[in-house]
N, C-alpha and C positions, 0 to 999 in steps of 0.2 A: 226868694231865698238869698241871703247875703252871700257875697263872694267868699270862698273859703280862705281862712288864714293859713299862710304858709308857715309851717313849723320845721325849722332847720334843726335836725334831731339825730341822735344816736341812742340806742337803748342802754342807757346808764341811769343812775339815780337822778342826776340833774335833768336828763331828758324826760324821764318818767313823770317828773313833777308836772310838766306841761301837757303831756298826753293824757294824764289822769284828769287834769282840769278840763281839757277839751271834751273828754268822755262824760264827765260829771255834768258839765254845762250844756251838753248837746250842741256844741258849736261845730259848724262845718269847717273842716281843716284838711290840709294837704301836707303830707310828710315829704320833706326834702332831706334825704339821708346825708349826713355829714360823717363819713367814715373816718373816725379819728385815728384808727390804726393805719390807714392809708395816707394820712396827712391832708385830708380834704379841708380841715380847719385852717389851713394856710393858703388856700386858693384865694386869689384876689377878689373874686366875686363874693365869697363868703366874708372876707375881711371888710368889705364895704358896709355890711350890716352888723358885724361882730368884730370890732377892731382888736379885741383882746384874744382873738383866735381860740375862743371857747364856745362850744354849743351848750345849751340851746339858744336859738334866736328866733324871732318871729318877724314876719312881714304881714301887716294887716292892711289890705287894700282899702278898707273902709275905716280909716283912722279919724282922729279929730278933724272936724270940718269937712269930712268926706274925702280927705286926702290920705294917701298911703303913709304908713309909719312903720319903721323897723325898730325893734327893741332887742337888746341883748341883756344878759344876766337873768337867771331864772327867777330870782325874787322880784325883780322889777317887772318881769313878764307876768307873773302871777298877780301882782298888784294892778297892773294895767287891765288884765282880763277881768279881774274882780270888779274894777270900776266900770268897765265897758258893759258888762253883763248884769251888774247888780247882784251877782251870785257869789256866795262863799266869802264875801268881804264886806262887812257891815258899813253902812253909811254913818251911823252914830259914832261920834268921835271917840267916846270912851271905849266902846266895843271894838272900834278899829284899832285903837292903841293896843288893846289886849292881843289882837291878832298880830299886829306889827312886831311886838316885842318877841313873840315866839317865832315868827318868820325870821327875824334877824338873829335870834338865838341859833336857829339852824344854819343860816348863811355864814355866821361868824364862828360857830362852835362845832355843831355836829358834823356838818359837811367836811370842813377842813380836817378836823381831828380823825374822823372815821376814814377819810381818804388817806391820811398819812399812815394810820394803823394798817390799812389794807396794803399800802405801798410797801412798807417795811416788812410786813408779814408774808406778802405774796410775790412781790416783784423785785425787791432790792437786790442788786448784784452782790452785795456784801451782807454777811450776817452781823447785824448791829443790835445786840441784845438790849442796850440802853434805849435805843429808839423804839424798838418793839414794845418794851415795857412801858415807856412813857406814854405812847399813844394808846395802847390797849387800856391802861389805867384811866386815861382821860376820857376815853369813850365810855368806860364803865361808870365813871362819875357823872357824865352827862346823862346817861340813861337812868341813873339814880335820881337826878333832878327831875327828869320827865316822869318817873314813877311816882314821886311825891306829888307832882302837879296833877296827875290823873287819879289820885286817890278819891276825889269827890266829884269827878266829872267824866263824861264819856270821851270828850275831845279836848284838845289842849287849851282852846280859848272859849270853851263853853259849847257853842254850836260848832258843827263841822265847818271847817274853813280852809283857806289856802295855807294856813300854818300846818295843818295835818298833812296836806298834800305835799308840802315841802319836806317835812321831817320823815314821813314814813318810807319813802324810797331809800333813804340812807339807813334808817333803823332796821328795816327788814333784812338787811345784809349783815346782821350782827356776827354771824359765824366767821365771816372773812375778816372781821375786825378784832378777832382774838377773844371774843366773848364765848363762854361755855354755856351749856344747858343749865348748869347749876347757877351761873350768874343770872340768867334770865328767870329761872324759877324764883330767885330771891327778889325779883321785881314784878310782883303779880299784877299790878295795875298797868305797867308797861306791856307786859305780855298780853293782857286782855285787850289792850288798845291795838296792838299789832294784829290780833285775831279779828277784832272789830273792823279794822280798816280793810283787811283782806276779804272780809265777807261782803264788801261793797262791790257789786258787779262792775261798776265803772272803773274802780281801782284795778280789778283783774284785767279789764279790757285795755286800760291805759298801759299797764305793765307788759302786756302781750304785744304792743305795737313794735314791729321790727325785730321780734325775737329770732326770726329766721336769719336775719342779717348778722346777729351777734354770734 
């Protein structure tokens, strides 16, 4: 059995992306908790593998050429793991481009916008109505884009892929992003996809990793 991959992790949407992949692929892995509330992300040892002081990051002892490799940024980690295992990330260039564009849509859109909505709605020290409205509306627009995309397919890039694993951890938190039940009912394909994703046992296991720490 290959040596386990170290997953430097905290139970947040970006962390769940990686734990879900590990569970889906059946890869041996070892969790190294990075308590972002306690400031573990600023520890020198962590910064060696994640210079942007953000988790997740991984260390694969069996990297290219049999040498260890460390990787930060959740999207890059998913691509690496997809290539390494040959799972959930197609080798055909046209199909891979389909996955990549939705992966980067999440990295550049859903994640930052949902994160900002959550911040201003839940944590901001000042009440800033403009910021709340701006990010809530943008999250709604993005989920509308996803709803249209899912009108004729079960998963965002056709087959289940790392794109779904990247988007779902953020999308399932729609309540804290200012979305209402009426908003979600108006997006039936998006709602069905959320339910389809949650029905996957590996998604449930991946989201459960470290929940007691949270």
